[in-house]
C-alpha positions as CSV (number, residue, x, y, z in Angstrom):
1,M,240.0,74.2,-28.3
2,S,241.5,76.5,-30.8
3,H,242.6,79.7,-30.4
4,I,240.4,82.4,-30.9
5,T,241.4,86.1,-31.1
6,V,240.4,88.7,-29.1
7,L,239.1,92.1,-30.1
8,L,240.0,91.8,-33.7
9,Q,237.9,94.4,-35.3
10,E,237.9,96.7,-33.1
11,A,242.4,96.3,-33.0
12,I,242.0,96.7,-36.7
13,E,239.5,99.5,-37.3
14,G,241.4,101.7,-34.1
15,L,244.6,101.4,-35.6
16,S,243.2,103.1,-39.0
17,F,245.9,102.2,-41.3
18,E,246.3,102.7,-45.1
19,P,247.0,99.5,-47.9
20,D,250.1,100.9,-48.6
21,D,251.1,101.7,-45.0
22,I,254.3,99.9,-42.4
23,V,252.5,97.5,-39.6
24,V,254.2,95.7,-37.0
25,D,252.1,93.1,-35.2
26,A,254.1,92.9,-32.3
27,T,253.2,89.5,-30.8
28,F,252.4,87.2,-33.6
29,G,250.7,84.5,-31.4
30,S,248.5,82.5,-33.8
31,G,248.1,85.0,-36.9
32,G,244.5,85.8,-36.0
33,H,245.4,89.7,-36.3
34,A,247.8,89.2,-39.2
35,V,245.4,87.3,-41.7
36,E,243.4,90.2,-41.3
37,I,245.8,92.9,-41.3
38,L,247.4,91.3,-44.5
39,R,243.8,91.6,-46.0
40,Q,244.1,95.2,-45.8
41,L,247.7,95.7,-47.0
42,N,248.1,96.2,-51.1
43,S,251.3,95.2,-52.8
44,D,253.0,98.7,-51.4
45,G,252.4,97.4,-47.7
46,I,254.9,95.7,-45.0
47,Y,253.7,93.7,-42.3
48,V,256.4,93.2,-39.7
49,G,255.3,90.1,-37.0
50,I,257.4,89.5,-34.0
51,D,256.9,87.0,-31.5
52,A,259.4,85.7,-28.9
53,D,258.0,82.3,-28.7
54,N,260.2,80.6,-31.7
55,S,257.2,78.0,-32.2
56,A,255.0,80.3,-33.0
57,F,255.3,80.4,-36.9
58,A,255.7,76.9,-37.0
59,G,253.2,76.1,-40.0
60,T,252.3,79.4,-40.7
61,T,250.7,79.7,-43.9
62,L,250.1,83.7,-44.8
63,A,248.6,82.7,-48.6
64,K,247.6,85.3,-51.1
65,T,249.6,88.1,-49.6
66,K,250.3,91.4,-51.6
67,A,252.3,93.0,-49.1
68,T,255.8,92.5,-48.1
69,V,255.6,90.0,-45.0
70,H,258.5,89.8,-42.6
71,L,258.3,87.3,-39.7
72,V,260.9,87.9,-36.8
73,N,261.8,85.6,-33.7
74,D,262.3,88.5,-30.8
75,N,261.3,90.0,-27.7
76,F,258.7,92.8,-28.5
77,Q,261.0,95.2,-26.7
78,N,263.1,94.9,-29.1
79,I,261.4,96.4,-32.1
80,T,263.9,99.3,-32.7
81,E,266.7,97.0,-33.7
82,I,264.4,94.8,-35.2
83,L,263.4,97.4,-37.4
84,R,266.4,98.9,-38.0
85,S,267.8,95.2,-39.1
86,L,264.7,95.0,-42.1
87,H,265.9,99.0,-42.8
88,I,262.7,100.0,-42.2
89,E,263.0,103.9,-40.3
90,K,258.8,104.5,-38.9
91,A,255.8,102.4,-38.5
92,D,252.7,103.6,-39.5
93,A,251.1,101.3,-36.5
94,I,251.8,98.8,-34.4
95,L,249.5,96.4,-32.3
96,A,250.2,94.6,-29.1
97,D,248.0,91.5,-28.0
98,L,249.2,90.3,-24.5
99,G,247.1,87.3,-24.6
100,W,248.4,83.7,-25.1
101,R,248.0,81.2,-27.4
102,M,246.2,78.2,-26.3
103,E,249.1,76.1,-27.8
104,Q,251.7,77.7,-25.6
105,F,249.7,76.2,-22.7
106,T,248.9,72.5,-23.9
107,D,252.0,72.2,-26.5
108,G,254.5,74.3,-25.0
109,G,256.5,71.9,-22.5
110,K,257.6,74.7,-20.6
111,G,255.1,74.5,-17.8
112,F,253.1,77.6,-18.5
113,S,249.6,75.2,-17.5
114,F,249.0,73.8,-14.1
115,N,246.4,71.2,-15.8
116,V,249.5,69.8,-17.2
117,D,252.6,68.1,-15.2
118,E,255.6,70.0,-17.1
119,P,259.4,71.0,-15.5
120,L,259.1,74.4,-14.5
121,Y,260.0,76.8,-17.1
122,M,257.7,79.5,-17.7
123,T,259.9,81.0,-20.0
124,F,258.7,82.6,-23.8
125,G,261.8,81.6,-25.4
126,D,264.8,78.9,-24.7
127,P,264.9,78.1,-21.1
128,K,268.9,78.3,-22.0
129,D,269.0,81.8,-22.4
130,Y,267.3,82.9,-19.3
131,P,269.0,84.0,-16.2
132,F,266.4,82.0,-13.9
133,T,263.3,79.8,-14.4
134,A,260.3,79.4,-12.6
135,E,261.9,76.5,-10.9
136,D,265.1,78.5,-9.8
137,I,262.5,81.2,-8.1
138,I,260.7,78.6,-6.2
139,N,264.0,76.4,-4.9
140,E,266.2,79.0,-4.2
141,W,264.6,82.7,-3.5
142,S,263.4,83.6,-0.5
143,E,260.1,83.3,1.5
144,E,259.6,86.9,1.9
145,T,260.9,87.7,-1.8
146,L,258.5,84.7,-3.1
147,A,255.5,86.1,-1.1
148,N,256.3,89.7,-2.5
149,I,256.0,87.9,-6.2
150,L,252.7,86.4,-5.8
151,Y,251.1,89.4,-4.4
152,G,252.7,92.1,-6.4
153,Y,252.7,90.3,-10.2
154,A,249.2,88.8,-9.2
155,E,247.5,90.1,-6.2
156,E,247.3,86.6,-4.6
157,R,245.4,87.5,-1.3
158,F,247.0,84.0,0.1
159,S,250.6,85.0,-1.4
160,R,252.2,84.7,2.3
161,R,250.8,81.1,3.1
162,I,251.7,80.0,-0.2
163,A,255.2,81.0,-0.2
164,K,255.7,79.6,3.3
165,A,254.2,76.3,2.0
166,I,256.4,76.0,-0.7
167,V,259.9,77.0,1.3
168,T,258.6,74.5,3.7
169,E,258.6,71.5,1.1
170,R,261.7,72.4,-0.6
171,K,263.8,71.9,2.5
172,S,262.6,68.1,1.9
173,L,262.4,68.1,-1.9
174,K,263.2,70.0,-4.8
175,I,260.1,71.2,-6.8
176,S,261.2,70.9,-10.3
177,S,257.2,70.5,-11.9
178,T,254.1,72.1,-12.4
179,K,252.3,68.8,-10.4
180,Q,254.4,69.4,-7.2
181,L,253.7,73.4,-7.1
182,V,249.8,72.8,-7.8
183,E,249.8,70.5,-5.1
184,I,251.5,72.9,-2.7
185,V,249.5,75.7,-3.9
186,Q,246.4,73.7,-2.9
187,S,247.8,72.7,0.2
188,A,248.1,76.4,1.7
189,V,245.0,78.2,0.6
190,P,241.6,77.8,2.4
191,K,239.4,74.8,1.3
192,A,237.0,76.9,0.2
193,Y,239.2,78.8,-2.4
194,L,239.4,75.4,-4.2
195,H,236.2,75.1,-5.2
196,K,235.7,78.7,-6.8
197,K,235.4,78.8,-10.8
198,V,239.2,80.2,-11.0
199,H,241.7,77.3,-10.4
200,P,244.0,78.5,-6.9
201,A,246.9,78.0,-9.0
202,T,246.0,80.6,-11.2
203,K,247.6,83.7,-9.6
204,T,250.7,81.3,-8.5
205,F,251.7,80.7,-12.1
206,Q,251.0,84.1,-13.4
207,A,253.3,85.8,-10.9
208,L,256.4,83.3,-11.6
209,R,255.6,83.9,-15.4
210,I,255.5,87.1,-15.1
211,A,259.1,87.3,-13.3
212,V,260.8,85.1,-15.5
213,N,260.1,86.8,-18.7
214,D,260.0,90.1,-16.7
215,E,256.9,91.2,-18.7
216,L,256.2,94.3,-17.0
217,G,259.3,95.8,-17.6
218,V,259.3,94.3,-21.4
219,L,256.0,95.7,-21.3
220,E,256.9,99.7,-20.2
221,R,260.1,99.6,-22.9
222,F,257.9,98.5,-25.7
223,I,255.7,101.3,-25.2
224,D,258.4,103.6,-25.1
225,E,260.5,102.1,-28.1
226,S,257.0,101.9,-30.0
227,M,256.7,105.4,-29.6
228,N,259.9,106.4,-31.0
229,C,259.3,104.0,-33.7
230,L,255.9,105.6,-35.0
231,E,255.0,108.2,-37.7
232,V,253.7,111.1,-36.2
233,G,250.1,110.3,-36.8
234,G,250.9,106.9,-36.1
235,R,248.9,104.9,-33.7
236,L,250.1,102.1,-31.1
237,A,247.1,99.6,-29.6
238,I,247.4,97.1,-26.8
239,I,245.2,94.1,-25.5
240,T,245.7,93.6,-22.4
241,F,244.5,90.4,-19.9
242,H,245.1,91.7,-16.5
243,S,244.4,94.4,-14.3
244,I,248.4,94.9,-13.6
245,E,249.6,95.1,-17.4
246,D,245.9,97.5,-18.1
247,R,247.0,99.6,-15.4
248,I,251.0,100.3,-17.2
249,V,249.1,100.8,-20.1
250,K,246.7,103.6,-18.8
251,H,249.4,105.1,-16.7
252,T,251.7,105.3,-19.5
253,F,249.6,107.0,-22.2
254,R,248.2,109.4,-19.8
255,S,252.1,110.4,-19.5
256,L,252.4,110.6,-22.9
257,K,249.4,112.6,-23.1
258,E,250.5,115.0,-20.5
259,A,254.1,115.2,-22.0
260,G,252.2,116.2,-25.6
261,S,253.7,113.2,-27.1
262,G,250.6,111.3,-27.9
263,Q,246.4,111.9,-28.1
264,L,244.8,109.2,-26.6
265,I,242.3,107.7,-29.0
266,T,240.4,105.8,-26.3
267,K,239.4,107.6,-23.3
268,K,238.1,104.5,-21.7
269,P,239.4,101.1,-22.5
270,I,237.5,99.2,-25.4
271,C,236.0,95.7,-23.9
272,P,234.5,92.9,-25.7
273,S,231.2,92.5,-26.8
274,P,228.5,90.3,-24.7
275,E,228.5,88.5,-27.8
276,E,232.2,87.8,-28.1
277,M,232.7,87.1,-24.4
278,K,229.5,84.6,-24.6
279,N,231.2,83.1,-27.7
280,N,235.0,83.3,-26.4
281,P,234.5,83.5,-22.2
282,R,238.5,84.0,-21.9
283,S,237.9,87.3,-23.8
284,R,235.9,88.7,-21.0
285,S,239.4,90.3,-19.4
286,A,240.7,91.8,-22.2
287,K,241.0,95.8,-22.6
288,L,242.1,97.6,-25.8
289,R,243.7,100.8,-25.4
290,I,244.9,103.2,-28.2
291,I,247.1,106.2,-28.5
292,E,248.3,108.3,-31.2
293,K,251.8,109.7,-31.8
294,T,251.7,113.4,-32.1
């Protein structure tokens, strides 16, 4: 199944940029937003696409582009340094789509999917560049810490049962593949949990991925850096896909408003239309929030 960009028109319209503006697409992904942004920029406009996954730009073709295009392989929390390296002082609009490219699950080889047997890395970039991987967490961290990660980062209701099962299993055999982890999770949860629409390992994999990549800390730093990088009147738009991310965006945007640094363009999140959810069921949890720098 090919990747479908979520809330495409809503995000682009919400950014409200001009044809000659500087627009930062902080999570290039499959380039869905990029195509639409570039369609609206003229020869004086500048587009900056950022992605931590070095495979995101492979085979990228942004044909018939009038604007100046910069594609950068880096983490979006480093937006200040990225723009500085491109000799860009301020941006007029910044977009971050925190969703996933389908290819990252099916072709990444890093253990993001519980449907494919792969090594337990779960790193956006090269595993060698990370202080620890999911395999390190699973095999070395304490039972209590594991349980706290599963509950805190994914609200997994059976976090303690899963953590206990992981620690028990690793005493006799190192856990190094997604298949092993899935089997452990399935053995730890109640049988009724195995027959729900959502795979029983979904939250475990989500929590480990967030921990490995420090996603929540990165998101907080990104918002702070982005507001500093925006021109007054510029907008920051963020699309989230789970409640913990949305909570961070919601509370941070509210704090910026209370501090007089921003104006909320979306007092409530923009969600996919019934038609979009029907055509793309994966969009059902998406929420778009937008703030304007004041």
